[in-house]
N, C-alpha and C positions, 0 to 999 in steps of 0.2 A: 315492274320490281327492279330489275336486275339493271333492267337501260336507263332506267331514272336516278340511278346511283355515278348508276360511266359517265351520264350525264351532265351531273352534278363536278364529278373529280376534271374530266373538260372543261367545265366552267372556269373554273376552282382552279385547277393549273392554269388558260390561259390569262385571267385574270393576276394570277402571284409573279408568275415569266413577264404580261409586260411590267408590273408596276415594281418587282425588279432589276427589271433591263429599264428604266425609267431609271429608278434608283441609283445604279452602278453611273450609267451620265450625266443624272447633279454630280454627284463625287468627284468624276473629276473631274465635270465643267469645274469645282467652286473648288478643289487640286492644282489646276490651272492658274484658275483667279491669283489664289492666297499663292500660289507662286512668284505670283509676278506682283504685284505687294509690298513682301514680305523683301523682296531685293531692292525694289526704290524705296525700300524703310532703312531699308541697310547701305546703300548706295550712302542716303541720303546724309544719314546719320553721320557714316564714315566722311564723311568728307566738312561736315561741319567737327565731330567730339571726333573720333580715333574707332579704334581696329575695335574693341574690346563693348563698347555702350553699342557700338552698331553690331557683332553679334548678338546679342539682347533685344536687344531690342527683337529682329528678329526673329529666336526664340517668344515674344511677347507674346507678337501679330500671331504665329501657329499656335498658342497659349490660347488665345483670346475664339479662335477659328476653329479649335479642338473645342470647346463649353460650351462656343453656341450650338455647334453640329450635336454635340454630343446631349445636349439642353432637349434640343427638336427632338432628334430620337429617344428621348423619355416621353417626353409628350407624346410621340404618334402612338410611341406602344402603350401609354394607360389607355388616351384613348380609345386605339380597336377592341386592346381588355375590357371596354369597360361597355365599347354597341356590341360588339358578344353577348349575343344572347344562350341559356342555356339551352343545347339540342332536349323537344320531350321523347324521352320510350314509351313504341309501342306496349302499354299493359299486356295485347298478349303476344309481343314476344317470347318465345324459352327461352328466349340471353335478361336472364337481368343484374 
């Protein structure tokens, strides 16, 4: 009984660690990519229009990417919550 609990805990911890490390790698890649895209948009607008519109363009690029990322995170959070099933309690357990 205790060994099953320990095995489940080890498995769950391993999955959580792999998922977290993958999420961190994706976040770093997204940050670097969005930084280069924002810099490219800034230079392009700066050469054509000026400094203030270029800064606003850079801010809007980061805002759009942040909103997309937040929506993806909320979607995954809701999806994982709907997938989780409530665990059934043992009717013979002394702790109710």
